[in-house]
PQR file of N, CA, C, O and H, with PARSE charges and radii, in Angstrom:
ATOM      1  N   UNK A   1     108.032 104.055 121.267 -0.4000 1.5000
ATOM      2  CA  UNK A   1     108.410 104.062 122.193 -0.0000 2.0000
ATOM      3  C   UNK A   1     109.001 103.005 123.027  0.5500 1.7000
ATOM      4  O   UNK A   1     108.237 102.197 123.555 -0.5500 1.4000
ATOM      5  N   UNK A   2     110.391 102.904 123.226 -0.4000 1.5000
ATOM      6  CA  UNK A   2     110.845 102.002 123.483 -0.0000 2.0000
ATOM      7  C   UNK A   2     111.893 102.531 124.947  0.5500 1.7000
ATOM      8  O   UNK A   2     112.570 103.553 124.827 -0.5500 1.4000
ATOM      9  H   UNK A   2     111.011 103.560 122.797  0.4000 1.0000
ATOM     10  N   UNK A   3     111.929 101.400 126.804 -0.4000 1.5000
ATOM     11  CA  UNK A   3     112.860 102.509 127.436 -0.0000 2.0000
ATOM     12  C   UNK A   3     114.380 101.394 127.116  0.5500 1.7000
ATOM     13  O   UNK A   3     114.454 100.203 126.812 -0.5500 1.4000
ATOM     14  H   UNK A   3     111.379 100.570 126.901  0.4000 1.0000
ATOM     15  N   UNK A   4     115.082 102.100 127.278 -0.4000 1.5000
ATOM     16  CA  UNK A   4     116.594 101.532 127.214 -0.0000 2.0000
ATOM     17  C   UNK A   4     116.937 100.073 128.237  0.5500 1.7000
ATOM     18  O   UNK A   4     117.546  99.025 128.022 -0.5500 1.4000
ATOM     19  H   UNK A   4     115.021 103.067 127.525  0.4000 1.0000
ATOM     20  N   UNK A   5     116.359 100.514 129.169 -0.4000 1.5000
ATOM     21  CA  UNK A   5     116.542  99.425 130.565 -0.0000 2.0000
ATOM     22  C   UNK A   5     115.198  98.561 130.767  0.5500 1.7000
ATOM     23  O   UNK A   5     115.069  97.827 131.747 -0.5500 1.4000
ATOM     24  H   UNK A   5     115.864 101.365 129.344  0.4000 1.0000
ATOM     25  N   UNK A   6     114.300  98.683 129.870 -0.4000 1.5000
ATOM     26  CA  UNK A   6     113.339  97.500 129.645 -0.0000 2.0000
ATOM     27  C   UNK A   6     113.956  96.154 129.691  0.5500 1.7000
ATOM     28  O   UNK A   6     114.757  95.646 128.906 -0.5500 1.4000
ATOM     29  H   UNK A   6     114.406  99.279 129.075  0.4000 1.0000
ATOM     30  N   UNK A   7     113.295  95.567 131.022 -0.4000 1.5000
ATOM     31  CA  UNK A   7     113.133  94.315 131.300 -0.0000 2.0000
ATOM     32  C   UNK A   7     112.484  93.603 131.016  0.5500 1.7000
ATOM     33  O   UNK A   7     112.954  92.466 131.053 -0.5500 1.4000
ATOM     34  H   UNK A   7     112.644  95.979 131.659  0.4000 1.0000
ATOM     35  N   UNK A   8     110.889  93.740 130.512 -0.4000 1.5000
ATOM     36  CA  UNK A   8     110.004  93.350 129.751 -0.0000 2.0000
ATOM     37  C   UNK A   8     110.122  92.728 128.680  0.5500 1.7000
ATOM     38  O   UNK A   8     110.157  91.515 128.472 -0.5500 1.4000
ATOM     39  H   UNK A   8     110.506  94.664 130.482  0.4000 1.0000
ATOM     40  N   UNK A   9     110.196  93.754 127.864 -0.4000 1.5000
ATOM     41  CA  UNK A   9     110.751  93.284 126.116 -0.0000 2.0000
ATOM     42  C   UNK A   9     111.714  93.912 125.842  0.5500 1.7000
ATOM     43  O   UNK A   9     111.762  95.123 125.624 -0.5500 1.4000
ATOM     44  H   UNK A   9     110.167  94.739 128.033  0.4000 1.0000
ATOM     45  N   UNK A  10     112.885  92.871 125.819 -0.4000 1.5000
ATOM     46  CA  UNK A  10     114.426  93.333 125.156 -0.0000 2.0000
ATOM     47  C   UNK A  10     114.178  94.504 124.435  0.5500 1.7000
ATOM     48  O   UNK A  10     113.532  94.451 123.388 -0.5500 1.4000
ATOM     49  H   UNK A  10     112.846  91.888 125.995  0.4000 1.0000
ATOM     50  N   UNK A  11     114.584  95.479 124.842 -0.4000 1.5000
ATOM     51  CA  UNK A  11     115.246  96.052 123.345 -0.0000 2.0000
ATOM     52  C   UNK A  11     115.391  95.864 122.066  0.5500 1.7000
ATOM     53  O   UNK A  11     114.891  96.377 121.065 -0.5500 1.4000
ATOM     54  H   UNK A  11     115.108  95.522 125.692  0.4000 1.0000
ATOM     55  N   UNK A  12     116.421  94.759 122.330 -0.4000 1.5000
ATOM     56  CA  UNK A  12     117.058  94.186 120.949 -0.0000 2.0000
ATOM     57  C   UNK A  12     116.052  93.449 120.102  0.5500 1.7000
ATOM     58  O   UNK A  12     116.352  93.260 118.923 -0.5500 1.4000
ATOM     59  H   UNK A  12     116.827  94.342 123.143  0.4000 1.0000
ATOM     60  N   UNK A  13     114.747  92.951 120.613 -0.4000 1.5000
ATOM     61  CA  UNK A  13     113.328  93.042 119.972 -0.0000 2.0000
ATOM     62  C   UNK A  13     113.303  93.651 118.784  0.5500 1.7000
ATOM     63  O   UNK A  13     113.405  93.338 117.598 -0.5500 1.4000
ATOM     64  H   UNK A  13     114.503  93.104 121.571  0.4000 1.0000
ATOM     65  N   UNK A  14     113.047  95.139 119.791 -0.4000 1.5000
ATOM     66  CA  UNK A  14     112.719  96.098 119.294 -0.0000 2.0000
ATOM     67  C   UNK A  14     113.687  96.168 117.817  0.5500 1.7000
ATOM     68  O   UNK A  14     113.277  95.869 116.695 -0.5500 1.4000
ATOM     69  H   UNK A  14     112.963  95.394 120.755  0.4000 1.0000
ATOM     70  N   UNK A  15     114.721  96.526 118.083 -0.4000 1.5000
ATOM     71  CA  UNK A  15     115.249  96.409 117.077 -0.0000 2.0000
ATOM     72  C   UNK A  15     115.312  95.796 116.083  0.5500 1.7000
ATOM     73  O   UNK A  15     115.833  96.245 115.062 -0.5500 1.4000
ATOM     74  H   UNK A  15     115.054  96.768 118.994  0.4000 1.0000
ATOM     75  N   UNK A  16     114.837  94.744 116.173 -0.4000 1.5000
ATOM     76  CA  UNK A  16     115.000  93.677 115.100 -0.0000 2.0000
ATOM     77  C   UNK A  16     113.896  93.838 114.347  0.5500 1.7000
ATOM     78  O   UNK A  16     113.958  93.800 113.118 -0.5500 1.4000
ATOM     79  H   UNK A  16     114.413  94.380 117.002  0.4000 1.0000
ATOM     80  N   UNK A  17     112.516  94.079 115.159 -0.4000 1.5000
ATOM     81  CA  UNK A  17     111.526  95.051 113.858 -0.0000 2.0000
ATOM     82  C   UNK A  17     112.185  96.135 113.405  0.5500 1.7000
ATOM     83  O   UNK A  17     111.962  96.349 112.213 -0.5500 1.4000
ATOM     84  H   UNK A  17     112.465  94.110 116.157  0.4000 1.0000
ATOM     85  N   UNK A  18     112.791  96.765 113.838 -0.4000 1.5000
ATOM     86  CA  UNK A  18     113.195  98.506 113.473 -0.0000 2.0000
ATOM     87  C   UNK A  18     114.038  97.730 111.582  0.5500 1.7000
ATOM     88  O   UNK A  18     113.976  98.037 110.392 -0.5500 1.4000
ATOM     89  H   UNK A  18     112.972  96.591 114.806  0.4000 1.0000
ATOM     90  N   UNK A  19     114.477  97.037 112.135 -0.4000 1.5000
ATOM     91  CA  UNK A  19     115.078  96.233 110.609 -0.0000 2.0000
ATOM     92  C   UNK A  19     114.830  95.733 109.385  0.5500 1.7000
ATOM     93  O   UNK A  19     115.346  95.725 108.267 -0.5500 1.4000
ATOM     94  H   UNK A  19     114.527  96.788 113.103  0.4000 1.0000
ATOM     95  N   UNK A  20     113.074  94.967 110.409 -0.4000 1.5000
ATOM     96  CA  UNK A  20     112.591  94.563 109.385 -0.0000 2.0000
ATOM     97  C   UNK A  20     112.171  95.781 108.397  0.5500 1.7000
ATOM     98  O   UNK A  20     112.454  95.920 107.207 -0.5500 1.4000
ATOM     99  H   UNK A  20     112.654  94.974 111.317  0.4000 1.0000
ATOM    100  N   UNK A  21     111.269  96.773 109.407 -0.4000 1.5000
ATOM    101  CA  UNK A  21     110.448  98.045 108.810 -0.0000 2.0000
ATOM    102  C   UNK A  21     111.793  98.757 107.622  0.5500 1.7000
ATOM    103  O   UNK A  21     111.432  99.093 106.494 -0.5500 1.4000
ATOM    104  H   UNK A  21     111.039  96.660 110.374  0.4000 1.0000
ATOM    105  N   UNK A  22     113.057  98.891 107.980 -0.4000 1.5000
ATOM    106  CA  UNK A  22     113.889  99.333 107.078 -0.0000 2.0000
ATOM    107  C   UNK A  22     114.114  98.616 105.828  0.5500 1.7000
ATOM    108  O   UNK A  22     114.330  99.088 104.711 -0.5500 1.4000
ATOM    109  H   UNK A  22     113.349  98.618 108.897  0.4000 1.0000
ATOM    110  N   UNK A  23     114.017  97.252 106.243 -0.4000 1.5000
ATOM    111  CA  UNK A  23     114.500  96.214 104.949 -0.0000 2.0000
ATOM    112  C   UNK A  23     113.020  96.661 103.585  0.5500 1.7000
ATOM    113  O   UNK A  23     113.318  96.940 102.424 -0.5500 1.4000
ATOM    114  H   UNK A  23     113.841  96.869 107.150  0.4000 1.0000
ATOM    115  N   UNK A  24     111.872  96.637 103.972 -0.4000 1.5000
ATOM    116  CA  UNK A  24     110.336  96.455 103.856 -0.0000 2.0000
ATOM    117  C   UNK A  24     110.529  98.038 103.379  0.5500 1.7000
ATOM    118  O   UNK A  24     109.608  98.098 102.565 -0.5500 1.4000
ATOM    119  H   UNK A  24     111.630  96.410 104.916  0.4000 1.0000
ATOM    120  N   UNK A  25     111.234  99.556 103.367 -0.4000 1.5000
ATOM    121  CA  UNK A  25     111.008 100.495 102.954 -0.0000 2.0000
ATOM    122  C   UNK A  25     110.230 100.906 103.739  0.5500 1.7000
ATOM    123  O   UNK A  25     109.986 102.087 103.492 -0.5500 1.4000
ATOM    124  H   UNK A  25     111.982  99.507 104.028  0.4000 1.0000
ATOM    125  N   UNK A  26     109.506 100.407 104.882 -0.4000 1.5000
ATOM    126  CA  UNK A  26     108.461 101.596 105.487 -0.0000 2.0000
ATOM    127  C   UNK A  26     109.082 102.486 106.246  0.5500 1.7000
ATOM    128  O   UNK A  26     110.206 102.497 106.749 -0.5500 1.4000
ATOM    129  H   UNK A  26     109.705  99.447 105.083  0.4000 1.0000
ATOM    130  N   UNK A  27     108.274 103.166 106.257 -0.4000 1.5000
ATOM    131  CA  UNK A  27     108.496 104.619 107.573 -0.0000 2.0000
ATOM    132  C   UNK A  27     108.027 104.442 108.748  0.5500 1.7000
ATOM    133  O   UNK A  27     106.975 103.806 108.817 -0.5500 1.4000
ATOM    134  H   UNK A  27     107.361 103.157 105.848  0.4000 1.0000
ATOM    135  N   UNK A  28     108.613 104.912 109.942 -0.4000 1.5000
ATOM    136  CA  UNK A  28     108.104 104.418 111.096 -0.0000 2.0000
ATOM    137  C   UNK A  28     109.023 105.723 112.109  0.5500 1.7000
ATOM    138  O   UNK A  28     110.148 106.162 111.868 -0.5500 1.4000
ATOM    139  H   UNK A  28     109.467 105.429 109.886  0.4000 1.0000
ATOM    140  N   UNK A  29     108.279 106.030 113.034 -0.4000 1.5000
ATOM    141  CA  UNK A  29     108.938 106.632 114.069 -0.0000 2.0000
ATOM    142  C   UNK A  29     109.647 105.683 115.091  0.5500 1.7000
ATOM    143  O   UNK A  29     109.458 104.468 115.049 -0.5500 1.4000
ATOM    144  H   UNK A  29     107.366 105.673 113.230  0.4000 1.0000
ATOM    145  N   UNK A  30     110.226 106.101 115.738 -0.4000 1.5000
ATOM    146  CA  UNK A  30     110.752 105.466 117.061 -0.0000 2.0000
ATOM    147  C   UNK A  30     111.179 106.604 118.121  0.5500 1.7000
ATOM    148  O   UNK A  30     111.246 107.718 117.601 -0.5500 1.4000
ATOM    149  H   UNK A  30     110.379 107.088 115.772  0.4000 1.0000
ATOM    150  N   UNK A  31     111.468 106.565 119.430 -0.4000 1.5000
ATOM    151  CA  UNK A  31     111.693 107.011 120.310 -0.0000 2.0000
ATOM    152  C   UNK A  31     112.087 106.171 121.273  0.5500 1.7000
ATOM    153  O   UNK A  31     111.518 105.104 121.502 -0.5500 1.4000
ATOM    154  H   UNK A  31     111.415 105.661 119.853  0.4000 1.0000
ATOM    155  N   UNK A  32     112.902 106.522 121.780 -0.4000 1.5000
ATOM    156  CA  UNK A  32     113.954 105.504 122.692 -0.0000 2.0000
ATOM    157  C   UNK A  32     114.462 106.347 123.915  0.5500 1.7000
ATOM    158  O   UNK A  32     115.257 107.285 123.960 -0.5500 1.4000
ATOM    159  H   UNK A  32     113.364 107.389 121.593  0.4000 1.0000
ATOM    160  N   UNK A  33     113.817 105.771 124.792 -0.4000 1.5000
ATOM    161  CA  UNK A  33     113.695 106.648 125.934 -0.0000 2.0000
ATOM    162  C   UNK A  33     114.678 106.243 127.110  0.5500 1.7000
ATOM    163  O   UNK A  33     114.246 105.615 128.077 -0.5500 1.4000
ATOM    164  H   UNK A  33     113.172 105.008 124.756  0.4000 1.0000
ATOM    165  N   UNK A  34     116.074 106.633 127.003 -0.4000 1.5000
ATOM    166  CA  UNK A  34     117.042 106.426 127.956 -0.0000 2.0000
ATOM    167  C   UNK A  34     117.373 106.301 129.210  0.5500 1.7000
ATOM    168  O   UNK A  34     117.178 107.293 129.913 -0.5500 1.4000
ATOM    169  H   UNK A  34     116.425 107.143 126.218  0.4000 1.0000
ATOM    170  N   UNK A  35     117.925 105.144 129.813 -0.4000 1.5000
ATOM    171  CA  UNK A  35     118.071 105.262 131.496 -0.0000 2.0000
ATOM    172  C   UNK A  35     116.149 104.863 131.639  0.5500 1.7000
ATOM    173  O   UNK A  35     115.645 105.205 132.709 -0.5500 1.4000
ATOM    174  H   UNK A  35     118.083 104.338 129.243  0.4000 1.0000
ATOM    175  N   UNK A  36     115.417 104.339 130.829 -0.4000 1.5000
ATOM    176  CA  UNK A  36     114.153 104.308 131.404 -0.0000 2.0000
ATOM    177  C   UNK A  36     113.783 102.427 131.163  0.5500 1.7000
ATOM    178  O   UNK A  36     114.409 101.615 130.482 -0.5500 1.4000
ATOM    179  H   UNK A  36     115.827 104.061 129.959  0.4000 1.0000
ATOM    180  N   UNK A  37     112.860 102.277 131.797 -0.4000 1.5000
ATOM    181  CA  UNK A  37     112.058 100.642 131.514 -0.0000 2.0000
ATOM    182  C   UNK A  37     111.327 100.567 130.805  0.5500 1.7000
ATOM    183  O   UNK A  37     111.226 101.265 129.796 -0.5500 1.4000
ATOM    184  H   UNK A  37     112.351 102.937 132.349  0.4000 1.0000
ATOM    185  N   UNK A  38     110.419  99.443 131.252 -0.4000 1.5000
ATOM    186  CA  UNK A  38     109.406  99.093 130.717 -0.0000 2.0000
ATOM    187  C   UNK A  38     108.389  99.946 131.342  0.5500 1.7000
ATOM    188  O   UNK A  38     108.529 100.284 132.518 -0.5500 1.4000
ATOM    189  H   UNK A  38     110.502  98.876 132.072  0.4000 1.0000
ATOM    190  N   UNK A  39     107.123 100.416 130.477 -0.4000 1.5000
ATOM    191  CA  UNK A  39     106.433 101.409 130.706 -0.0000 2.0000
ATOM    192  C   UNK A  39     106.708 103.158 130.752  0.5500 1.7000
ATOM    193  O   UNK A  39     106.038 103.958 131.405 -0.5500 1.4000
ATOM    194  H   UNK A  39     107.010 100.141 129.522  0.4000 1.0000
ATOM    195  N   UNK A  40     107.850 103.466 129.893 -0.4000 1.5000
ATOM    196  CA  UNK A  40     108.556 105.039 130.022 -0.0000 2.0000
ATOM    197  C   UNK A  40     107.974 105.625 129.296  0.5500 1.7000
ATOM    198  O   UNK A  40     108.449 106.756 129.203 -0.5500 1.4000
ATOM    199  H   UNK A  40     108.394 102.816 129.362  0.4000 1.0000
ATOM    200  N   UNK A  41     106.785 105.409 128.416 -0.4000 1.5000
ATOM    201  CA  UNK A  41     105.732 105.857 127.512 -0.0000 2.0000
ATOM    202  C   UNK A  41     104.521 107.152 128.545  0.5500 1.7000
ATOM    203  O   UNK A  41     103.902 108.165 128.218 -0.5500 1.4000
ATOM    204  H   UNK A  41     106.399 104.490 128.491  0.4000 1.0000
ATOM    205  N   UNK A  42     104.691 106.367 129.864 -0.4000 1.5000
ATOM    206  CA  UNK A  42     104.190 106.810 130.568 -0.0000 2.0000
ATOM    207  C   UNK A  42     104.486 108.634 131.850  0.5500 1.7000
ATOM    208  O   UNK A  42     103.987 109.420 132.655 -0.5500 1.4000
ATOM    209  H   UNK A  42     105.193 105.544 130.130  0.4000 1.0000
ATOM    210  N   UNK A  43     105.723 108.213 131.030 -0.4000 1.5000
ATOM    211  CA  UNK A  43     106.344 109.663 131.792 -0.0000 2.0000
ATOM    212  C   UNK A  43     106.176 110.984 130.985  0.5500 1.7000
ATOM    213  O   UNK A  43     106.142 111.118 129.762 -0.5500 1.4000
ATOM    214  H   UNK A  43     106.128 107.574 130.377  0.4000 1.0000
ATOM    215  N   UNK A  44     106.109 111.641 131.666 -0.4000 1.5000
ATOM    216  CA  UNK A  44     105.265 112.927 131.398 -0.0000 2.0000
ATOM    217  C   UNK A  44     106.027 113.506 130.097  0.5500 1.7000
ATOM    218  O   UNK A  44     105.430 114.493 129.666 -0.5500 1.4000
ATOM    219  H   UNK A  44     106.137 111.531 132.660  0.4000 1.0000
ATOM    220  N   UNK A  45     107.089 113.197 129.406 -0.4000 1.5000
ATOM    221  CA  UNK A  45     107.931 113.332 128.086 -0.0000 2.0000
ATOM    222  C   UNK A  45     107.171 112.377 127.199  0.5500 1.7000
ATOM    223  O   UNK A  45     106.666 112.661 126.113 -0.5500 1.4000
ATOM    224  H   UNK A  45     107.574 112.395 129.756  0.4000 1.0000
ATOM    225  N   UNK A  46     107.153 110.866 127.982 -0.4000 1.5000
ATOM    226  CA  UNK A  46     105.999 110.044 126.680 -0.0000 2.0000
ATOM    227  C   UNK A  46     104.946 110.779 126.812  0.5500 1.7000
ATOM    228  O   UNK A  46     104.710 111.604 125.929 -0.5500 1.4000
ATOM    229  H   UNK A  46     107.564 110.635 128.864  0.4000 1.0000
ATOM    230  N   UNK A  47     104.291 110.686 127.657 -0.4000 1.5000
ATOM    231  CA  UNK A  47     102.986 111.246 127.432 -0.0000 2.0000
ATOM    232  C   UNK A  47     102.421 112.483 126.129  0.5500 1.7000
ATOM    233  O   UNK A  47     101.434 112.483 125.393 -0.5500 1.4000
ATOM    234  H   UNK A  47     104.483 110.016 128.374  0.4000 1.0000
ATOM    235  N   UNK A  48     103.731 113.589 126.320 -0.4000 1.5000
ATOM    236  CA  UNK A  48     103.400 114.332 125.558 -0.0000 2.0000
ATOM    237  C   UNK A  48     103.657 114.368 123.963  0.5500 1.7000
ATOM    238  O   UNK A  48     102.995 114.947 123.101 -0.5500 1.4000
ATOM    239  H   UNK A  48     104.532 113.589 126.918  0.4000 1.0000
ATOM    240  N   UNK A  49     105.053 113.415 123.805 -0.4000 1.5000
ATOM    241  CA  UNK A  49     105.049 112.797 122.634 -0.0000 2.0000
ATOM    242  C   UNK A  49     104.079 111.770 121.711  0.5500 1.7000
ATOM    243  O   UNK A  49     103.976 111.571 120.500 -0.5500 1.4000
ATOM    244  H   UNK A  49     105.591 112.945 124.505  0.4000 1.0000
ATOM    245  N   UNK A  50     103.585 111.360 122.611 -0.4000 1.5000
ATOM    246  CA  UNK A  50     102.350 110.361 122.148 -0.0000 2.0000
ATOM    247  C   UNK A  50     101.102 111.183 121.332  0.5500 1.7000
ATOM    248  O   UNK A  50     100.734 111.144 120.158 -0.5500 1.4000
ATOM    249  H   UNK A  50     103.669 111.522 123.594  0.4000 1.0000
ATOM    250  N   UNK A  51     100.588 112.015 122.625 -0.4000 1.5000
ATOM    251  CA  UNK A  51      99.565 112.937 121.990 -0.0000 2.0000
ATOM    252  C   UNK A  51     100.070 114.026 121.067  0.5500 1.7000
ATOM    253  O   UNK A  51      99.272 114.896 120.719 -0.5500 1.4000
ATOM    254  H   UNK A  51     100.888 112.047 123.578  0.4000 1.0000
ATOM    255  N   UNK A  52     101.281 114.056 120.653 -0.4000 1.5000
ATOM    256  CA  UNK A  52     101.654 114.979 119.857 -0.0000 2.0000
ATOM    257  C   UNK A  52     101.786 114.328 118.041  0.5500 1.7000
ATOM    258  O   UNK A  52     101.615 114.895 116.962 -0.5500 1.4000
ATOM    259  H   UNK A  52     101.929 113.349 120.936  0.4000 1.0000
ATOM    260  N   UNK A  53     102.157 112.938 118.403 -0.4000 1.5000
ATOM    261  CA  UNK A  53     101.588 112.502 117.499 -0.0000 2.0000
ATOM    262  C   UNK A  53     100.423 112.235 116.873  0.5500 1.7000
ATOM    263  O   UNK A  53     100.241 112.293 115.657 -0.5500 1.4000
ATOM    264  H   UNK A  53     102.295 112.478 119.280  0.4000 1.0000
ATOM    265  N   UNK A  54      99.553 111.913 117.786 -0.4000 1.5000
ATOM    266  CA  UNK A  54      98.025 111.800 117.457 -0.0000 2.0000
ATOM    267  C   UNK A  54      97.607 112.958 116.935  0.5500 1.7000
ATOM    268  O   UNK A  54      97.184 112.775 115.794 -0.5500 1.4000
ATOM    269  H   UNK A  54      99.701 111.866 118.773  0.4000 1.0000
ATOM    270  N   UNK A  55      97.541 114.153 117.308 -0.4000 1.5000
ATOM    271  CA  UNK A  55      97.693 115.350 116.980 -0.0000 2.0000
ATOM    272  C   UNK A  55      98.187 115.732 115.130  0.5500 1.7000
ATOM    273  O   UNK A  55      97.688 116.192 114.103 -0.5500 1.4000
ATOM    274  H   UNK A  55      97.885 114.301 118.236  0.4000 1.0000
ATOM    275  N   UNK A  56      98.990 115.381 115.447 -0.4000 1.5000
ATOM    276  CA  UNK A  56     100.430 115.335 113.962 -0.0000 2.0000
ATOM    277  C   UNK A  56      99.324 114.672 112.813  0.5500 1.7000
ATOM    278  O   UNK A  56      98.977 115.168 111.741 -0.5500 1.4000
ATOM    279  H   UNK A  56      99.396 115.008 116.282  0.4000 1.0000
ATOM    280  N   UNK A  57      98.907 113.385 113.430 -0.4000 1.5000
ATOM    281  CA  UNK A  57      98.709 112.632 112.651 -0.0000 2.0000
ATOM    282  C   UNK A  57      97.634 111.945 112.157  0.5500 1.7000
ATOM    283  O   UNK A  57      97.528 111.088 111.279 -0.5500 1.4000
ATOM    284  H   UNK A  57      99.189 112.982 114.301  0.4000 1.0000
ATOM    285  N   UNK A  58      96.806 112.521 112.936 -0.4000 1.5000
ATOM    286  CA  UNK A  58      95.036 112.186 112.953 -0.0000 2.0000
ATOM    287  C   UNK A  58      94.632 113.582 113.156  0.5500 1.7000
ATOM    288  O   UNK A  58      93.669 113.375 113.895 -0.5500 1.4000
ATOM    289  H   UNK A  58      96.893 113.217 113.649  0.4000 1.0000
ATOM    290  N   UNK A  59      94.664 114.358 113.077 -0.4000 1.5000
ATOM    291  CA  UNK A  59      94.139 115.775 112.830 -0.0000 2.0000
ATOM    292  C   UNK A  59      94.865 116.660 111.865  0.5500 1.7000
ATOM    293  O   UNK A  59      94.473 117.778 111.532 -0.5500 1.4000
ATOM    294  H   UNK A  59      95.446 114.526 112.477  0.4000 1.0000
ATOM    295  N   UNK A  60      96.244 115.918 111.332 -0.4000 1.5000
ATOM    296  CA  UNK A  60      96.562 116.712 110.553 -0.0000 2.0000
ATOM    297  C   UNK A  60      97.184 118.101 110.910  0.5500 1.7000
ATOM    298  O   UNK A  60      97.311 118.668 109.824 -0.5500 1.4000
ATOM    299  H   UNK A  60      96.563 115.010 111.603  0.4000 1.0000
ATOM    300  N   UNK A  61      97.537 118.750 111.690 -0.4000 1.5000
ATOM    301  CA  UNK A  61      97.753 120.089 112.537 -0.0000 2.0000
ATOM    302  C   UNK A  61      99.019 119.587 113.317  0.5500 1.7000
ATOM    303  O   UNK A  61      99.291 118.437 113.661 -0.5500 1.4000
ATOM    304  H   UNK A  61      97.434 118.290 112.572  0.4000 1.0000
ATOM    305  N   UNK A  62      99.773 120.838 113.521 -0.4000 1.5000
ATOM    306  CA  UNK A  62     101.012 120.274 114.056 -0.0000 2.0000
ATOM    307  C   UNK A  62     100.985 121.089 115.640  0.5500 1.7000
ATOM    308  O   UNK A  62     100.896 122.298 115.857 -0.5500 1.4000
ATOM    309  H   UNK A  62      99.551 121.773 113.242  0.4000 1.0000
ATOM    310  N   UNK A  63     101.091 120.013 116.565 -0.4000 1.5000
ATOM    311  CA  UNK A  63     100.518 120.109 118.339 -0.0000 2.0000
ATOM    312  C   UNK A  63     101.091 121.657 118.850  0.5500 1.7000
ATOM    313  O   UNK A  63     101.972 122.297 118.276 -0.5500 1.4000
ATOM    314  H   UNK A  63     101.163 119.031 116.388  0.4000 1.0000
ATOM    315  N   UNK A  64     100.515 121.978 119.801 -0.4000 1.5000
ATOM    316  CA  UNK A  64     100.941 123.290 120.299 -0.0000 2.0000
ATOM    317  C   UNK A  64     102.353 123.342 121.143  0.5500 1.7000
ATOM    318  O   UNK A  64     102.591 122.292 121.739 -0.5500 1.4000
ATOM    319  H   UNK A  64      99.799 121.458 120.267  0.4000 1.0000
ATOM    320  N   UNK A  65     102.956 123.988 121.236 -0.4000 1.5000
ATOM    321  CA  UNK A  65     104.477 124.000 122.335 -0.0000 2.0000
ATOM    322  C   UNK A  65     103.666 125.036 123.395  0.5500 1.7000
ATOM    323  O   UNK A  65     104.224 125.432 124.418 -0.5500 1.4000
ATOM    324  H   UNK A  65     102.762 124.841 120.751  0.4000 1.0000
TER
END
């Protein structure tokens, strides 16, 4: 998860990692938070997406809506 307006970690750096993952044929999930800066994962939406990810991938079930 990365904020489009992040001033701490340049989003271009994140995209370089994405490029490397694609070149290595690795699966990954990426959430781009538009209009947000560093710490965007702590928004209500970010927290829900993170929790849903862990439920889906660690518990093996679909999260409730």
